[in-house]
C-alpha positions, 0 to 999 in steps of 0.5 A: 722632457721634464728634468731635461736641462743643458747646464751651459751656465754651469759650464761657463761658470766652471770655465771662468773660475778656472781662468781666474784661478790659473791666470790670476797673476796675468789678469792682475797685471792686465787690470793694473795696466788698464787702470793706470792708463785710464787714471793717468790720462784722466789725471792729465786732462783734469790737470789742464785748466778747464777753459784751456782744454775747452779752447783746445777741443773747440779749436780741434773741432774747428780745424777738422770740421768747421767753425760752427762745430767749433763754437758748438763744441765750446758751448757744449763743453762749457755746459758740462763745466757749468753743471759741475760735471767736468771731472766725471766727464773727463774720466768718462772720456779717458775710459772711452778713449783708452777702450776705443784705442785698444778695440781699434788696435785689435779690430783692424788686423782681425778685419783685414785678416777676415777680408783676406781669408774666407775661413777666418771670416766664417769663424769670426762672424758668429763670434761677433754676432754673439758679442753684439747681441749678448746684453752688455750687463752680462759682461760685468759678471766675468770682468768684475770677477777677473779684475774686481771693481774699478776702471779695469772691468769697465774698460774690458767690458767696453772693449768687448762690446765695442769691438764688433763694428770695427772688425765688420767695417774693416772687413767690408772696406777691404772687400769693397776695394775695386779688384782692378786697382788691386790687380793693377798694383800687383801687375806693377810688382807690388807685394801683398803688403804694399798693395794693402798699405798703398791701395786697399787701406787708403781706399777703404779708409772712409769705411774703416773710419766709420767703424772707428766712429761706431766703436767710439759710440758704443764705448760711450754707450757703455759708460753707465755699465762701466759705472756699475762696475765701479769706474769713476765718471759720468756713468757712476754719476748716473748709477748714483742718481738711479739709486737715490732717484735724484732726477737733477743729477741723472739729467746732468750726468746724462747730458754730459755723456750726450755732449761728449757723444755728439762731439766725438761722433762729429769729429770722427765723422769728419775725419772719415769723410773722403778728402775729395768730398770735403774739398767739394763741400767747401767749394759748394759753400764758397760758391753759395757765399759768393752768389749771396754776396753778388746778389 
């Protein structure tokens, strides 16, 4: 077998360079839009006074989850501000939010289609396996070639890496809906679209939200990779710390990413909890407080 080699890498290189040569104007437009979205959002967030934005985010956490989470969020965000990592953290947050929104907009329709069509599911599954197992740094090679350095390759790489769980859990949620409830809707004359909107999506909501949660977490895990691609933010701070062996800078930048990850994880987890579960949990807490007061 000496001398035998399958030149898959060369074929991929040829295909990517062909795309670059023939879709250059389109790629430039996509890169401009992505860069504009992230930069505009980050500039707007940075323009808000830091303490006011912290109060807003903490109040959101309080409203969605609990007062404990709200206070913990405020303390974590104040820690980021105190470490002088506020601006890079907001740039990372902007990149993650834009990438996550785009990934969710792509993932949910594909997941619904895969749940409805077995052929689509069979085709999509190996593609998702490939996307999840390919080392994330490999995505930088074509994206930097397509979009040069900056936010755009970071956003595209993040979307590709974070997309699979959104598709998988959307498909799982739709498939997990009780068939009897779907049949009941059909028996009352509901169209497929009405069944999807009125029965399947609401019942699959917690599973779909779990997928959105995973999309956001994977997007945050790509922060350092986006920093290597030249995107401003905490990831770029980590890359700079690695290149200079600056332990203090690396710890502070990494800790700011951790705080953002915990905040977004708890927030989206609370949004994905079933309403009856949240209600029952609050009831249990009230009963325990009443019992403690009586004692």
